C-alpha positions as CSV (number, residue, x, y, z in Angstrom):
1,X,-67.8,-42.7,-50.8
2,X,-71.1,-41.6,-50.5
3,X,-71.8,-39.3,-47.9
4,X,-74.5,-39.9,-45.2
5,X,-76.9,-36.9,-46.3
6,X,-76.9,-39.0,-49.7
7,X,-79.5,-41.5,-50.4
8,X,-78.0,-45.2,-50.3
9,X,-79.4,-48.8,-49.3
10,X,-81.1,-48.1,-45.8
11,X,-81.6,-44.4,-46.1
12,X,-85.1,-43.2,-45.0
13,X,-86.4,-41.0,-47.6
14,X,-89.1,-38.7,-47.7
15,X,-90.2,-37.8,-51.5
16,X,-92.4,-36.5,-53.8
17,X,-92.6,-38.7,-57.1
18,X,-94.3,-39.3,-60.2
19,X,-94.4,-42.3,-62.7
20,X,-95.6,-41.4,-66.1
21,X,-95.7,-43.1,-69.5
22,X,-94.0,-41.5,-72.2
23,X,-97.1,-40.2,-73.7
24,X,-97.7,-38.0,-70.3
25,X,-100.2,-40.2,-68.9
26,X,-99.6,-40.1,-65.1
27,X,-99.9,-43.6,-63.4
28,X,-98.9,-42.6,-60.0
29,X,-98.0,-39.1,-58.6
30,X,-97.4,-37.8,-54.9
31,X,-96.8,-34.1,-56.0
32,X,-100.3,-32.9,-55.4
33,X,-100.8,-35.2,-52.2
34,X,-98.8,-36.0,-49.3
35,X,-95.0,-37.1,-49.9
36,X,-94.1,-40.4,-49.9
37,X,-91.7,-42.1,-47.1
38,X,-89.6,-45.5,-47.7
39,X,-86.5,-47.0,-46.7
40,X,-84.3,-47.7,-49.6
41,X,-84.2,-51.3,-50.0
42,X,-87.3,-52.4,-48.5
43,X,-89.1,-53.5,-51.3
44,X,-91.3,-50.5,-51.3
45,X,-90.2,-49.4,-55.0
46,X,-89.0,-51.7,-57.9
47,X,-85.4,-51.7,-57.7
48,X,-84.7,-49.9,-60.9
49,X,-86.5,-46.7,-59.2
50,X,-84.7,-47.1,-56.0
51,X,-81.4,-47.3,-57.8
52,X,-82.2,-43.9,-59.7
53,X,-82.6,-42.0,-56.3
54,X,-78.8,-43.1,-55.1
55,X,-76.6,-40.5,-54.3
56,X,-79.3,-37.6,-54.3
57,X,-79.9,-35.3,-51.6
58,X,-82.4,-33.4,-49.8
59,X,-83.8,-30.8,-52.3
60,X,-82.5,-32.3,-55.3
61,X,-85.2,-32.9,-58.1
62,X,-84.8,-35.3,-61.1
63,X,-86.7,-36.4,-64.2
64,X,-85.2,-39.9,-65.9
65,X,-86.6,-42.0,-68.6
66,X,-86.2,-45.7,-67.5
67,X,-86.3,-48.6,-70.2
68,X,-88.8,-51.4,-69.1
69,X,-85.6,-53.2,-67.9
70,X,-84.8,-50.7,-65.5
71,X,-88.3,-50.3,-64.3
72,X,-91.0,-52.6,-64.2
73,X,-89.7,-55.3,-66.5
74,X,-90.3,-56.6,-70.0
75,X,-93.6,-58.1,-70.5
76,X,-93.6,-61.9,-70.1
77,X,-95.7,-63.7,-72.4
78,X,-95.6,-66.8,-70.2
79,X,-97.6,-64.5,-67.5
80,X,-100.6,-64.2,-69.7
81,X,-103.0,-67.6,-69.4
82,X,-106.3,-68.7,-69.6
83,X,-108.4,-69.9,-66.7
84,X,-111.7,-71.5,-66.5
85,X,-114.8,-69.1,-66.0
86,X,-115.9,-71.3,-63.1
87,X,-112.7,-70.1,-61.2
88,X,-114.5,-66.6,-61.0
89,X,-117.4,-65.7,-58.9
90,X,-120.5,-66.4,-61.0
91,X,-121.8,-62.7,-60.3
92,X,-118.7,-60.9,-61.1
93,X,-119.0,-58.8,-64.5
94,X,-115.8,-60.0,-66.3
95,X,-114.7,-57.8,-69.1
96,X,-111.5,-56.9,-70.8
97,X,-109.6,-54.1,-68.7
98,X,-110.8,-55.3,-65.5
99,X,-108.0,-55.6,-62.5
100,X,-109.0,-58.9,-60.6
101,X,-107.1,-60.0,-57.3
102,X,-105.9,-63.2,-56.6
103,X,-103.7,-64.9,-53.9
104,X,-100.5,-66.0,-54.9
105,X,-98.9,-69.3,-53.7
106,X,-96.7,-66.9,-51.0
107,X,-100.1,-65.6,-49.9
108,X,-99.6,-62.1,-51.4
109,X,-102.3,-60.5,-53.2
110,X,-101.4,-60.5,-56.9
111,X,-103.5,-58.2,-59.4
112,X,-104.3,-59.5,-63.0
113,X,-105.4,-57.9,-65.9
114,X,-108.6,-59.7,-67.5
115,X,-107.7,-59.7,-71.6
116,X,-110.7,-61.6,-73.2
117,X,-113.5,-63.4,-71.8
118,X,-115.1,-66.5,-73.6
119,X,-118.3,-68.6,-72.4
120,X,-115.9,-71.2,-70.7
121,X,-112.5,-69.5,-70.2
122,X,-111.2,-65.9,-69.2
123,X,-107.7,-64.7,-70.4
124,X,-105.8,-63.0,-67.7
125,X,-102.2,-61.1,-67.9
126,X,-100.2,-61.3,-64.4
127,X,-97.8,-58.9,-65.9
128,X,-97.3,-55.7,-63.8
129,X,-99.7,-53.1,-66.0
130,X,-96.3,-50.9,-66.5
131,X,-94.2,-53.9,-67.8
132,X,-93.1,-53.6,-71.2
133,X,-93.5,-49.9,-71.1
134,X,-90.8,-47.1,-70.9
135,X,-91.6,-44.8,-67.8
136,X,-90.5,-41.3,-67.0
137,X,-89.6,-41.5,-63.0
138,X,-90.0,-37.9,-61.5
139,X,-88.4,-37.3,-58.1
140,X,-88.0,-34.6,-55.4
141,X,-86.2,-35.3,-52.4
142,X,-87.6,-33.7,-49.2
143,X,-85.2,-35.3,-46.6
144,X,-82.9,-38.1,-46.3
145,X,-81.8,-39.8,-43.1
146,X,-78.9,-42.2,-42.9
147,X,-79.2,-45.7,-42.3
148,X,-79.5,-46.9,-38.9
149,X,-77.0,-49.6,-40.1
150,X,-76.0,-51.2,-43.2
151,X,-77.8,-54.6,-43.0
152,X,-76.1,-57.6,-45.1
153,X,-78.8,-57.6,-47.7
154,X,-77.9,-54.0,-48.6
155,X,-74.1,-54.7,-49.4
């Protein structure tokens, strides 16, 4: 049984975290900034990162290497495609490596990476930028508040 002071679904957690590539490149870090607060299971972090926090308590630190399947998923070739150039503003300076925002079918903003630019079309990758990459996930738990109640979706 999980003790209320341990991270579990529904816990409010204040922590520092870092997400790094295996070559040492830092993708995100709060260690030199304000700590990050979330409720476990609210979708703020991808599920694999949340699961890596389960059972931890205030004051604990960890560093884990996660496979793509445990973090941001594998790279999906079906998420890469071509769009007509006229779907972009005429004054937009499209170039490989540019992140472009789109509004998805659900109304949420989705980022995509420009892969290639041709006269009539633009190749776009809708995969998460860390998809297909193993990552190092470092965390330091500052505080844990037990769940107010355990909603059914966490069970």
